[in-house]
C-alpha positions as CSV (number, residue, x, y, z in Angstrom):
1,M,81.8,-55.8,38.8
2,D,78.6,-55.7,36.7
3,R,77.5,-58.9,38.5
4,L,77.6,-57.1,41.9
5,T,76.0,-54.0,40.8
6,R,75.3,-51.8,37.9
7,S,74.6,-48.9,40.1
8,A,77.5,-46.4,41.1
9,A,75.3,-45.3,44.0
10,F,75.0,-48.9,45.3
11,L,78.6,-49.4,45.2
12,S,79.2,-46.1,46.9
13,K,76.9,-47.2,49.7
14,L,79.0,-50.4,50.0
15,L,82.2,-48.6,50.2
16,E,80.7,-46.0,52.7
17,A,79.7,-49.0,55.0
18,N,83.3,-50.0,54.8
19,V,82.5,-53.4,52.9
20,D,85.6,-54.9,51.7
21,V,85.0,-55.2,47.9
22,R,87.2,-57.5,45.9
23,F,87.2,-58.7,42.4
24,A,89.0,-61.7,41.0
25,D,89.6,-60.0,37.7
26,L,90.7,-56.6,38.9
27,P,93.9,-55.8,40.8
28,Q,93.3,-55.1,44.5
29,I,94.1,-51.4,44.8
30,E,93.4,-49.9,48.3
31,G,92.9,-46.4,49.5
32,P,91.7,-43.4,47.6
33,T,93.0,-44.7,44.2
34,G,91.2,-48.1,44.7
35,R,87.9,-46.5,45.6
36,F,88.2,-44.2,42.4
37,M,88.8,-47.1,40.3
38,Q,85.9,-49.2,41.7
39,Q,83.6,-46.2,41.2
40,Q,84.7,-45.7,37.8
41,M,84.1,-49.5,37.0
42,A,80.7,-49.1,38.5
43,S,80.0,-46.1,36.4
44,V,80.9,-48.1,33.2
45,A,78.8,-51.0,34.2
46,E,75.9,-48.5,34.9
47,L,76.3,-46.9,31.5
48,E,76.5,-50.4,29.9
49,A,73.1,-51.5,31.6
50,G,71.5,-48.3,30.4
51,L,72.7,-48.9,26.7
52,I,71.4,-52.5,26.8
53,S,68.1,-51.5,28.2
54,D,67.8,-48.7,25.5
55,R,68.7,-51.1,22.7
56,T,66.1,-53.7,23.9
57,K,63.3,-51.2,24.2
58,K,64.1,-49.9,20.6
59,A,64.4,-53.6,19.3
60,L,61.0,-54.4,20.9
61,A,59.2,-51.4,19.6
62,A,60.5,-52.1,16.0
63,A,59.4,-55.6,16.3
64,K,56.0,-54.5,17.5
65,A,55.9,-52.1,14.6
66,R,56.3,-54.9,12.2
67,D,53.4,-56.6,13.7
68,K,55.7,-59.2,15.2
69,E,54.0,-61.2,17.8
70,L,56.2,-61.0,21.0
71,G,56.5,-63.3,23.9
72,G,55.9,-67.0,24.1
73,I,52.9,-69.2,23.4
74,R,50.2,-68.3,25.9
75,H,46.9,-69.6,24.4
76,R,48.0,-73.4,24.5
77,V,47.7,-75.5,27.4
78,I,50.6,-77.9,27.5
79,G,50.0,-81.2,29.2
80,V,52.4,-82.4,32.1
81,D,53.0,-85.8,32.9
82,N,53.5,-87.4,36.2
83,N,57.4,-86.7,36.0
84,G,56.9,-83.0,35.4
85,K,57.6,-83.2,31.7
């Protein structure tokens, strides 16, 4: 489900628009119970996205505090041959 959306609000809009949402790794549960289960799964995916974002921001801040240079090489010009390599 997290590949479709990490937002419970977005999934809710899909369900309100009567979009038939099915997942290969989840049983197809229809009706009010199915809608409830899908919304709960979207809420868990939204929570997971928030936790990942928070953890990434903290790790970047810690690396920056250690004067770690972040990002790739930006000051060098890398040559490209005729084959794009």
